[in-house]
Structures are given as C-alpha cells and as structure tokens.
DRENTOR-694437 format. One record per residue (C-alpha): residue in three letters; x, y, z. Coordinates in pm, whole numbers, padded with zeros to 5 digits, always signed. Layout:
REM DRENTOR-694437
AlaXYZ;...
***
This chain:
REM DRENTOR-694437
Met+00021-00013+00004;Lys+00263+00275+00095;Leu+00511+00135-00214;Gly+00169+00226-00435;Lys+00132+00555-00269;Thr+00486+00651-00321;Leu+00444+00562-00691;Leu+00206+00769-00721;Leu+00361+01077-00547;Leu+00636+01036-00823;Ala+00460+00993-01112;Gly+00270+01282-00974;Ile+00591+01485-00947;Val+00710+01357-01271;Leu+00384+01539-01419;Ile+00404+01824-01239;Thr+00811+01922-01321;Gly+00776+01799-01655;Cys+00605+02123-01733;Trp+00809+02368-01577;Asp+00945+02562-01856;Gln+00635+02588-02039;Val+00497+02954-02182;Glu+00158+03060-02214;Met+00097+03160-02542;Asp-00011+03532-02362;Glu+00368+03548-02273;Leu+00525+03458-02560;Ala+00596+03711-02888;Val+00572+03525-03153;Val+00827+03606-03472;Asn+00716+03597-03796;Ala+01055+03688-03994;Thr+01397+03805-03900;Ala+01642+04097-04028;Phe+02022+04120-03992;Asp+02152+04454-04016;Gln+02509+04616-03930;Ser+02586+04965-03787;Glu+02886+05151-03973;Glu+03093+05075-03644;Gly+02995+04707-03703;Arg+02733+04667-03443;Trp+02460+04406-03506;Leu+02113+04544-03561;Leu+01821+04286-03541;Thr+01474+04362-03627;Tyr+01200+04111-03575;Gln+00838+04093-03706;Ile+00646+04004-03432;Ile+00258+03897-03483;Ile-00016+04068-03324;Pro-00244+03796-03189;Arg-00582+04006-03127;Val-00538+04190-03472;Val-00459+03858-03666;Gly-00725+03674-03465;Met-00990+03949-03563;Arg-01236+03955-03918;Thr-01075+04188-04181;Gly-01226+04524-04207;Gly-01369+04511-03813;Ser-01313+04816-03623;Gly-01010+04914-03492;Ser-00836+04608-03659;Gly-00487+04775-03665;Thr-00133+04621-03788;Pro-00122+04247-03768;Val+00237+04283-03686;Met+00478+04539-03546;Ala+00868+04577-03632;Phe+01140+04533-03292;Ser+01483+04618-03303;Thr+01765+04542-03129;Gly+02155+04612-03120;Gly+02445+04434-02953;Asp+02853+04361-03038;Thr+02699+04022-03126;Ile+02405+03859-03238;Gly+02397+03638-02914;Glu+02381+04021-02734;Ala+02150+04175-02933;Val+01928+03885-02838;Gly+01962+03895-02510;Asn+01920+04255-02509;Ala+01581+04195-02684;Arg+01471+03997-02395;Lys+01548+04268-02143;Glu+01368+04552-02333;Leu+01026+04333-02479;Pro+00772+04232-02182;Arg+00717+03860-02391;Val+00925+03569-02442;Leu+01082+03563-02847;Phe+00924+03251-02979;Phe+01100+03141-03321;Pro+00942+02852-03442;His+00685+03032-03692;Ser+00996+03246-03828;Gln+00929+03168-04233;Val+01202+03440-04347;Val+01521+03568-04264;Val+01662+03941-04440;Ile+01994+03992-04441;Ser+02122+04343-04566;Arg+02377+04407-04814;Arg+02549+04578-04571;Ala+02590+04294-04347;Ala+02663+04029-04604;Glu+02952+04231-04768;Arg+03096+04188-04391;Gly+03009+03866-04356;Ile+02771+03613-04325;Gly+02907+03332-04136;Glu+02829+03486-03786;Ile+02461+03468-03875;Val+02444+03063-04011;Asp+02599+02989-03683;Phe+02435+03164-03475;Tyr+02101+03034-03635;Leu+02209+02654-03664;Arg+02275+02670-03293;Asp+01966+02798-03205;Glu+01713+02502-03146;Glu+01396+02731-03217;Ser+01537+02831-03551;Arg+01397+02668-03873;Glu+01654+02560-04136;Thr+01354+02544-04389;Ser+01300+02937-04370;Asn+01355+03147-04658;Val+01683+03358-04651;Leu+01668+03698-04865;Ile+01915+04016-04939;Tyr+01785+04358-04925;Asp+01984+04648-05013;Gly+01896+04862-04778;Asp+01778+04915-04393;Thr+01625+04589-04345;Arg+01403+04736-04051;Lys+01200+04888-04358;Ile+01103+04624-04557;Leu+00996+04436-04236;Glu+00757+04736-04189;Val+00572+04707-04497;Leu+00218+04519-04537;Thr+00062+04327-04761;Asn-00358+04316-04864;Leu-00347+03936-04976;Glu-00186+03799-04660;Arg-00248+03947-04311;Leu+00110+03814-04242;Pro+00346+04006-04418;Gly+00625+03702-04344;Asn+00383+03485-04489;Ala+00381+03671-04792;Val+00702+03702-04858;His+00750+03312-04781;Gln+00483+03233-05049;Leu+00631+03503-05329;Val+00940+03317-05298;Glu+00828+02947-05328;Gly+00586+03030-05607;Ala+00277+03000-05392;Gly+00388+02726-05226;Lys+00437+02539-05550;Gly+00850+02528-05480;Asp+00928+02677-05810;Ser+01236+02954-05703;Ile+01481+02893-05941;Val+01740+03076-05667;Pro+01780+02883-05353;Ser+01665+03051-05033;Lys+01600+02790-04781;Met+01861+02813-04479;His+01942+02455-04532;Glu+02049+02500-04886;Leu+02257+02831-04785;Val+02476+02616-04586;Thr+02452+02329-04822;Thr+02611+02521-05116;Leu+02837+02758-04881;Met+02998+02453-04753;Gly+03060+02288-05099;Pro+03359+02286-05320;Thr+03354+02626-05408;Gly+03207+02816-05122;Thr+02965+03005-05372;Ala+02584+03089-05266;Val+02342+03240-05443;Ile+02059+03449-05240;Pro+01763+03580-05436;Glu+01701+03959-05342;Ile+01361+04090-05186;His+01276+04451-05327;Val+00984+04730-05258;Ser+00863+04854-05574;Gly+00675+05198-05482;Asn+00663+05436-05185;Leu+00734+05173-04852;Glu+00658+05477-04658;Lys+00273+05478-04722;Gln+00271+05082-04731;Thr+00342+05060-04324;Gly+00016+05206-04171;Ser-00275+05021-04121;Gln-00519+05259-04359;Ala-00259+05075-04654;Ile-00417+04754-04633;Gln-00760+04834-04630;Lys-00718+05051-04974;Thr-00772+04840-05323;Arg-00422+05019-05420;Arg-00123+04939-05274;Ala+00165+05188-05291;Ala+00455+04960-05270;Val+00458+04607-05326;Leu+00739+04362-05236;Lys+00909+04184-05541;Met+01168+03921-05620;Asn+01439+04103-05823;Arg+01782+03982-05862;Ala+02011+03723-05681;Ala+02315+03808-05465;Val+02633+03619-05528;Leu+02804+03527-05205;Lys+03164+03439-05225;Asn+03344+03233-04893;Gly+03005+03399-04682;Arg+03071+03758-04866;Phe+02909+03955-05077;Val+03067+03997-05405;Gly+02773+04120-05678;Trp+02460+04060-05844;Leu+02327+03846-06118;Ala+02071+04054-06267;Lys+01706+03919-06297;Ser+01759+03860-06670;Glu+02054+03608-06600;Leu+01844+03350-06348;Ile+01688+03172-06603;Gly+01993+03056-06717;Leu+02128+02993-06377;Gly+01780+02836-06311;Phe+01874+02583-06624;Ala+02222+02502-06528;Thr+02121+02412-06185;Asp+01822+02190-06283;Arg+01592+02407-06114;Ile+01363+02530-06402;Arg+00969+02480-06314;Asn+00697+02657-06422;Val+00857+02946-06621;Glu+00802+03184-06912;Ile+01021+03205-07198;Ala+00938+03537-07477;Phe+01107+03400-07799;Pro+01087+03530-08109;Cys+00853+03424-08380;Asp+01201+03398-08653;Thr+01566+03479-08706;Arg+01413+03799-08733;Gly+01330+03888-08453;Gly+00976+04124-08426;Arg+00722+03953-08319;Leu+00727+03731-08022;Ala+00514+03441-07863;Thr+00556+03271-07507;Phe+00659+02915-07442;Ser+00557+02786-07065;Val+00825+02534-06944;Lys+00647+02264-06754;Arg+00896+02017-06716;Ser+01308+02043-06770;His+01584+01819-06656;Thr+01971+01976-06723;Glu+02253+01738-06723;Ile+02608+01856-06674;Arg+02895+01660-06868;Pro+03258+01780-06750;Asn+03554+01719-06948;Ala+03919+01718-06842;Ser+04158+01634-07145;Asp+04452+01800-07342;Gly+04524+01969-07057;Arg+04183+02202-07089;Leu+03825+02171-06924;Lys+03510+02171-07091;Val+03151+02188-06979;Gln+02872+02057-07192;Val+02524+02152-07081;Lys+02213+01937-07237;Val+01878+02078-07125;Asp+01584+01898-07227;Ala+01257+02046-07197;Ser+00918+02048-07301;Gly+00572+02297-07244;Val+00293+02440-07407;Ile+00273+02755-07582;Ala+00076+03019-07373;Glu+00084+03311-07620;Thr+00173+03390-07991;Ala+00208+03647-08221;Cys+00353+03444-08476;Arg+00207+03420-08832;Thr+00264+03035-08837;Gly-00018+02790-08793;Leu+00018+02585-08493;Asp-00099+02303-08726;Asp+00183+02320-08921;Pro+00442+02068-08820;Lys+00695+02257-08963;Gly+00623+02570-08821;Leu+00612+02387-08485;Ala+00943+02278-08551;Arg+01086+02639-08624;Met+00967+02795-08315;Glu+01118+02478-08110;Glu+01440+02549-08268;Gln+01376+02919-08155;Ile+01311+02850-07778;Glu+01657+02648-07815;Arg+01855+02916-07886;Arg+01671+03133-07663;Ile+01756+02865-07362;Val+02145+02837-07485;Ala+02162+03218-07510;Asp+02024+03265-07123;Val+02272+02989-06988;Arg+02620+03162-07163;Arg+02463+03498-07048;Thr+02467+03390-06669;Phe+02811+03192-06748;Asp+02984+03537-06896;Ala+02822+03724-06559;Ser+02936+03446-06354;Lys+03288+03455-06489;Lys+03286+03853-06489;Leu+03220+03792-06106;Asn+03527+03567-06101;Thr+03283+03302-05904;Asp+03181+02992-06009;Val+02791+03076-05938;Leu+02679+02784-06163;Gly+02819+02494-05951;Phe+03032+02353-06188;Gly+03318+02277-05959;Gly+03117+02013-05762;Ser+03098+01884-06112;Phe+03444+01806-06186;Arg+03541+01741-05786;Arg+03250+01440-05892;Ser+03428+01326-06243;Tyr+03804+01398-06131;Pro+03878+01369-05773;Arg+04199+01349-05785;Leu+04258+01621-06073;Trp+04049+01817-05851;Lys+04291+01841-05580;Glu+04483+02055-05810;Leu+04210+02242-05954;Ser+04080+02364-05622;Ala+04393+02538-05496;Asn+04285+02800-05754;Trp+03975+02677-05914;Asp+03852+03060-05982;Ala+04123+03092-06260;Ser+04061+02730-06382;Phe+03685+02834-06413;Ser+03744+03093-06614;Glu+03897+02910-06870;Ile+03644+02659-06905;Gln+03480+02614-07274;Leu+03144+02573-07283;Gln+02903+02383-07504;Val+02524+02454-07436;Glu+02305+02200-07584;Ala+01910+02194-07572;Asn+01618+02009-07650;Val+01290+02134-07687;Lys+00940+01972-07735;Ile+00614+02183-07722;Arg+00360+01938-07598;Asn+00032+02182-07635;Thr-00059+02493-07826;Gly-00393+02553-07644;Met-00729+02543-07696;Ile-00707+02731-07993;Gly-00558+02639-08331;Asp-00400+02890-08545;Pro-00317+03237-08387;Val-00558+03506-08342;Thr-00305+03773-08521;Lys-00263+03563-08865;Leu-00659+03482-08889;Leu-00738+03870-08848;Gln-00436+03918-09085;Glu-00643+03656-09338;Arg-00970+03896-09294;Glu-00779+04225-09406;
***
C-alpha cells in the first residue's frame, strides 16, 4: 500500500516538473520574420516582425483592427548579445518556430554572413527551412511593409519566394540550402533579393491594407552572389533563367522568344518540365563543360503568323526556344566569369568526376573556371498549343 502511494506521488512530481519550462501563449512574442543588419561601426542590428494575436484574430475590416504585426529592433556587439537585449526590452518571450523569413542587409553580407548562419543553426528554435533573402537597404523597413492578400507580411514573402507554395524558386532560398552551398567545393552561394517597388513609407500603416491600390509592392528581383560567405555582386534578373536551367531548378517558367530569326513578333513558351545534365571533361590540359537541357511545355501566347497545326512551323518555334535557352545559359556563364565566381556549380561536377584532378584545381579554381570551354545544347518539345488552333493575329490578317 505504501509502495503504491509512493509511486503515485513520484508520478505526480514527474508530471508537475515536466511542465516547468512551458510558457503560456499570452506570454510569447511570436516572430514571423527576422532581419539582420550592421551599423557603420560593425554593431549588429536585429529586427523582429512580431505577430499581434488580437489583431490577426479579428475579421478583416473590423473596427480598430490595426496592424497585424509590429517591428521591434535591438542591437549588440554580437548577435547573441542583441537577442539578449531584446529579452530585456520586450515584455514577452521571443518565440521563433513560426519564423519563415530571414532578411540580411547587403551591408551585413559584404562583411560576411558566417556569424548569422552559425547563430541560426545553434538556436534550437530556428527553422532550417526558413527562406533567406537579401535586401539592399535598411532591413527594418522591409519588415514594416504590409500586404493586402496576406495578413502576415512574413507569410506573403514566403509564398512569393516559394511560388505560392509550389517550390518554384529558381534561386535556392532556404537556410539549409544556403549552408550546403556555402560548405560546398567552391564556397559559392546565391541568395534571392527582396525588393520594394513604390512608396514604402505609405505601405506601413494600418490604412494601407484597407485600400484597393497598394502604394508599395514587395517583389523578387536580382540575386546576390556570395563567395566564402561574403557578398561579391549581383546576378541580374535576366540572368536568373540561365542559372535555373544550368542548375536544374526550372519549374513553371515563361520564356518569350521570337517567331523567327529576324526577331520582331514574339511568342511565349511555358516550361512545364525540364531536366539538365552537366558533363565535365578534362583532357589535353583543357576544361570543358557540356550543358544539355531537355525541356517540354506549352505555347501560352503567340503573335506569330505560323499556323500551329503545321509541324514544320512548330519545329521552327522549338528551334527558336532552344536558341533562347542556349543564350540564357551562356549569358549567366559570362556574368559568373565577370564576378570571378563559379555561380553555376561546375566545380562540384569536376570534383565528382575527377577527384584526383580536383585536388589540384581547387587550389586556384577561380582561374580554372574562367578558362572553361562551355558547350550548351537544348532540346525543346512543344506538347500543347492551347485550346485554339491558328494564332488570332494570323486569322485577323487573313480578313484584311
């Protein structure tokens, strides 16, 4: 009897002590996005986009709805110190498991993101699936922009990067992808840029989300190139399609192409499937890389005069799309050489195919990369031309 009472007492103690570190929801400051910046003196500046539960829970348009989030900033000589200062200044406990976005300023990236990644991976509450973005400006401002379709701006940015949840991002954006590429054979990584178009100041108040027309819009723009964890330059938006094809990350992308070699009229090809094969070759003291792209999709729009029921006409359109893909990959390759950085990841292919040779090449890979002879091939198949046959422009011309 006494033994039974003792076991029951011990079980009660375990149940009670097992919840000693739990915190009630009304004591938490749920972080939706985090931004990292640095002052001119090198002091870390951290901004948190914190969800306001009482506002998020209200119906849109309710009286006194207010803004669904607030931006809270702290500073410190180290990231850890800045987080500690936030705990001293904020009346609630910072809660990070729901944070989906990490924004890094260009200024901080120029000095190196090693400390950010190190701190982020050590924190047990951080998510390795968070999207990492770069912003060319004051990162606090980007977290103050409100959106109309999503109550939580951090969620809107997440869906913007992910392609509305389809995983269509051409540029790797997740924290674990960033870490993998930074620790790869060439130490090169690419981060998408978040950009604000319009009047940022007018899109930060509660009235901004009650209007049908937005004063400012968040957009995906260029991509930042990092080498050994430091910002070295940009890839233009026009160079990202080539990056996507070369790294086999193309999904649901629209490509504009000319109807013929003379240019002029254009059509749009929507890529539905794509696969890229990289074949490195080292012979006669020369490095060569063959990029072979196989893509298929549909014609989404055309101003061409060629009938879409004509097999020869479709073959000519496929040739024009192939030329466009080849040109895009070469454009990105040339941009990569100007940055003296292996953005396309060819170094990894040589390491896998020529492990012994790679030991020599890795000592000065940047110089070897610039000497690579690139060959690009594309094979495109138009699977569908849509619900109508001949182009409307062709039908209207025939009536003239």
